[in-house]
C-alpha positions in Angstrom: -23.0 37.6 27.9 -26.1 35.6 25.9 -23.4 35.0 23.4 -21.1 33.2 26.0 -24.1 31.8 27.3 -25.2 29.8 24.0 -21.8 29.1 23.6 -22.0 27.0 26.6 -24.7 23.8 25.4 -22.0 23.7 22.0 -19.1 23.3 24.1 -21.1 20.8 26.3 -21.9 18.8 22.9 -19.1 18.4 21.3 -17.5 17.2 24.9 -20.0 14.6 25.7 -19.4 13.5 21.8 -15.4 13.2 22.0 -16.1 10.8 25.0 -18.5 9.1 23.3 -16.0 9.0 20.5 -13.2 7.5 22.7 -15.7 4.8 25.1 -18.0 3.9 22.7 -21.7 2.6 24.4 -21.3 -1.6 24.5 -24.6 -3.1 23.6 -26.1 -4.9 26.6 -26.1 -9.0 26.9 -29.3 -10.7 25.7 -29.7 -12.1 29.6 -33.1 -13.9 28.3 -31.5 -15.7 25.3 -28.7 -16.8 27.2 -31.2 -18.0 29.9 -32.4 -20.0 26.9 -30.0 -21.3 25.5 -28.8 -22.6 28.7 -31.9 -23.8 29.6 -31.8 -25.9 26.3 -28.1 -27.0 26.6 -29.1 -29.0 30.3 -32.0 -30.4 29.1 -29.9 -32.1 26.5 -26.9 -33.3 29.5 -29.6 -34.7 30.9 -30.8 -37.0 28.2 -27.1 -37.2 27.3 -26.5 -38.2 31.1 -29.4 -40.2 31.5 -29.6 -42.7 28.3 -29.2 -46.1 28.3 -26.0 -46.4 25.7 -24.6 -49.5 24.3 -21.7 -48.7 21.9 -18.5 -49.7 20.2 -16.0 -47.6 17.7 -12.2 -47.6 16.7 -10.1 -45.6 19.0 -7.0 -44.3 17.4 -4.9 -42.2 19.7 -1.5 -41.0 18.4 1.2 -39.2 20.2 4.5 -37.0 19.5 6.5 -35.4 22.2 9.9 -33.6 21.9 11.9 -33.5 25.1 15.3 -32.3 23.6 14.4 -28.6 24.9 13.5 -29.9 28.6 17.3 -29.7 29.5 16.9 -25.4 29.5 14.2 -25.9 31.6 14.0 -25.5 35.2 12.8 -28.2 37.5 9.5 -29.6 37.0 7.7 -31.4 39.2 6.4 -34.9 37.1 2.6 -35.0 38.0 1.2 -38.2 40.0 -1.6 -39.8 36.7 -4.9 -39.3 37.5 -7.1 -42.5 37.8 -7.6 -44.1 34.6 -8.2 -47.4 33.5 -5.8 -48.9 30.7 -4.0 -46.4 28.4 -4.5 -43.4 31.0 -8.2 -42.9 29.1 -11.3 -43.0 30.9 -15.0 -42.1 30.7 -17.6 -41.6 33.9 -20.3 -43.2 33.6 -22.4 -39.8 36.0 -20.9 -37.2 37.8 -22.9 -37.8 40.8 -21.8 -41.3 41.2 -17.4 -41.2 40.2 -17.1 -37.8 39.7 -15.1 -36.2 36.9 -11.2 -36.4 36.0 -11.2 -33.5 34.1 -8.1 -33.1 32.1 -5.6 -33.8 33.5 -2.1 -32.9 32.2 2.0 -34.7 33.1 5.0 -34.0 33.3 8.3 -35.2 33.0 11.2 -32.9 33.6 13.5 -35.3 32.1 15.7 -34.7 28.8 15.2 -37.2 26.3 14.4 -38.5 22.9 11.9 -37.7 20.1 8.5 -40.5 20.6 6.3 -40.5 18.1 3.4 -43.4 19.0 0.2 -44.6 17.1 -2.2 -47.1 19.3 -5.9 -48.3 17.7 -8.0 -49.3 20.1 -11.5 -51.6 20.3 -13.9 -49.3 22.6 -16.9 -50.6 24.0 -19.0 -48.2 26.5 -22.1 -49.9 27.7 -24.2 -48.0 30.6 -27.9 -49.4 31.7 -29.9 -48.1 34.7 -27.0 -45.6 35.9 -24.3 -48.6 35.4 -21.5 -48.3 33.3 -19.4 -50.9 31.7 -16.2 -50.1 29.7 -14.2 -52.4 27.3 -11.2 -50.7 25.7 -8.9 -53.2 23.9 -5.4 -52.7 21.9 -5.6 -54.3 18.7 -2.1 -52.2 17.0 0.6 -50.9 18.5 2.5 -48.6 16.1 1.0 -50.2 13.3 1.7 -53.7 14.3 -0.5 -56.0 15.3 -1.1 -56.2 19.1 -0.5 -59.7 21.2 -1.1 -60.9 24.7 2.2 -60.1 25.8 2.0 -56.5 24.0 2.9 -53.8 26.8 0.3 -51.7 27.7 0.8 -48.3 26.3 1.2 -45.3 28.8 0.6 -41.9 27.3 3.9 -39.7 28.3 2.0 -35.9 27.5 -1.5 -35.7 28.1 -4.0 -37.7 29.6 -7.3 -37.1 27.8 -10.6 -38.3 30.7 -14.6 -38.0 30.2 -14.9 -37.1 27.1 -18.3 -38.4 26.3 -20.0 -36.4 29.3 -17.3 -33.2 29.4 -20.6 -31.6 28.2 -22.6 -32.2 31.4 -19.4 -31.0 33.8 -19.7 -27.3 32.3 -23.5 -27.2 32.0 -25.4 -29.2 34.0 -27.0 -27.0 36.3 -25.8 -28.8 39.8 -22.3 -27.3 38.7 -23.7 -23.8 38.1 -22.4 -21.8 41.1 -19.1 -23.1 39.7 -19.4 -21.5 36.8 -20.3 -17.8 34.8 -21.7 -18.0 31.5 -21.9 -15.3 28.4 -22.8 -16.0 25.0 -20.6 -15.1 22.7 -23.1 -14.8 19.7 -23.8 -16.8 16.3 -21.5 -18.9 13.9 -21.4 -22.2 12.1 -19.3 -25.6 12.2 -19.7 -26.5 9.0 -23.2 -26.2 7.8 -24.6 -26.6 10.6 -26.0 -23.1 12.7 -24.8 -22.8 16.2 -24.8 -20.6 19.4 -21.7 -19.9 20.9 -21.1 -20.1 25.0 -18.0 -19.0 26.8 -17.8 -20.7 30.0 -15.5 -20.1 33.0 -14.8 -21.2 36.4 -15.4 -19.3 38.9 -12.4 -21.1 41.3 -8.6 -20.5 39.2 -5.9 -23.6 39.5 -8.9 -26.4 40.4 -8.3 -28.8 37.3 -12.3 -30.1 38.2 -13.6 -27.1 37.1 -12.6 -26.5 33.2 -13.5 -23.4 31.4 -13.3 -22.5 27.4 -15.7 -22.4 24.6 -18.6 -24.6 23.3 -20.4 -24.6 20.4 -24.3 -25.7 20.3 -26.7 -26.4 17.9 -29.2 -23.8 17.5 -32.1 -25.7 17.6 -31.7 -28.7 19.9 -28.5 -26.9 22.0 -26.6 -30.5 21.4 -23.1 -29.6 21.4 -21.1 -29.4 18.6 -17.6 -28.9 19.7 -15.8 -27.5 22.4 -12.3 -25.2 22.5 -11.0 -26.0 25.9 -9.1 -23.1 28.2 -6.1 -24.8 28.9 -5.2 -22.6 31.4 -8.1 -24.4 33.5 -5.8 -28.1 32.9 -4.5 -29.3 35.8 -0.7 -28.8 36.4 -0.9 -26.1 33.9 1.7 -24.4 36.3 4.5 -26.1 34.6 3.5 -25.5 31.2 4.7 -21.9 32.4 7.4 -22.6 34.1 8.7 -24.7 30.8 7.3 -21.7 28.8 10.3 -20.0 31.2 12.6 -22.5 30.9 12.6 -22.2 27.2 12.3 -18.0 27.4 9.0 -18.1 25.1 5.4 -18.2 25.3 3.1 -21.1 25.4 0.7 -21.8 23.0 -1.5 -24.4 24.0 -4.5 -25.3 22.2 -7.6 -28.7 23.3 -10.5 -29.1 21.4 -13.2 -31.9 21.4 -15.5 -32.3 18.4 -18.8 -34.4 18.5 -19.5 -34.9 15.2 -21.1 -38.2 15.3 -24.9 -38.0 15.9 -27.3 -40.5 17.1 -30.9 -40.7 18.2 -30.6 -36.8 18.7 -27.3 -37.3 21.5 -23.6 -36.4 19.6 -20.4 -38.1 20.3 -17.0 -37.6 20.4 -15.3 -37.4 16.9 -12.4 -35.7 17.6 -10.2 -34.6 20.3 -6.7 -33.1 20.1 -4.2 -31.0 22.7 -0.8 -29.9 22.1 1.5 -27.8 24.1 3.7 -25.3 21.8 6.1 -22.6 22.5 6.6 -19.7 20.8 9.9 -17.6 21.1 11.0 -14.2 20.5 11.9 -15.2 17.3 8.4 -15.7 16.3 9.6 -19.4 15.7 7.1 -21.6 17.3 7.9 -25.2 19.0 5.7 -28.3 19.5 6.8 -30.0 22.4 3.6 -32.9 22.6 0.9 -33.5 20.3 -2.1 -35.8 21.7 -4.7 -36.6 19.1 -7.6 -39.2 19.5 -9.8 -40.0 16.5 -13.2 -42.3 17.0 -14.5 -43.9 14.3 -17.1 -46.6 12.8 -19.4 -45.8 16.0 -21.5 -49.1 15.9 -24.5 -48.5 18.0 -27.2 -51.3 19.7 -28.9 -49.3 22.1 -28.9 -45.2 22.6 -32.1 -44.7 24.4 -33.3 -41.5 25.9 -36.2 -40.1 28.3 -36.7 -36.9 28.7 -39.4 -34.1 27.7 -36.7 -31.8 25.8 -38.5 -29.4 23.5 -36.5 -27.8 20.8 
């Protein structure tokens, strides 16, 4: 009897150890650190949104589109283009005033040829006392100098929008109720230390509420990079329909880099969205790729007013 009683604790200990091995206990998330990072990121966004800005840069847009396989897909509705200026790109002067365009995707289900286009713009952005002025002048189209009679390009696959103020849309506390946030840990962007913040919209299927992962500079929470979750884009259901027609799995990637810094603010340097599909044999078919390079920035005014503390 005593030997049986003595054996019971050993059996219980062994059982508990077995459960622990099967289901390791995850360390609790650092809620305090998350609040600190979010507070700093929101202070940065307040500076970005309220700043008086006047700058120009060159905007290189390239788009590749292969519609050869579209005849295999079921009927995909053509979505109307979101409100845009000129070539479909927009930059909001303030979310409270004009709202956000999100990252709308536009599709045309008709089979067609391949397109490979490149456009060069002279882009100017001016914002003073809440008023926004934008000017985009086409300089070149497919390597040829543009003139007054050159047709204004229309992007065929993806329409990027609100890139400059995209961080405000997903981080500002005005929109906090629409998102959940999770701190994933530390990382580096080049040689720069950063926090990785995961942002998920609470409402599915609404393109105004985007999700993804954000790399925040460790010392001031300025935004270095955003990897967007394409399932939160407008009209993503068309991607799924096309994948079904291709008998493939969608592999859509989209990210924005903010590699240009001035007076504590960061400006877009690169933006890309690629729509691809992987078939059962593992082969990848890239249907479209839209990339934008921002270069040769010239800043005339970058003035901020904030009590931001590092």
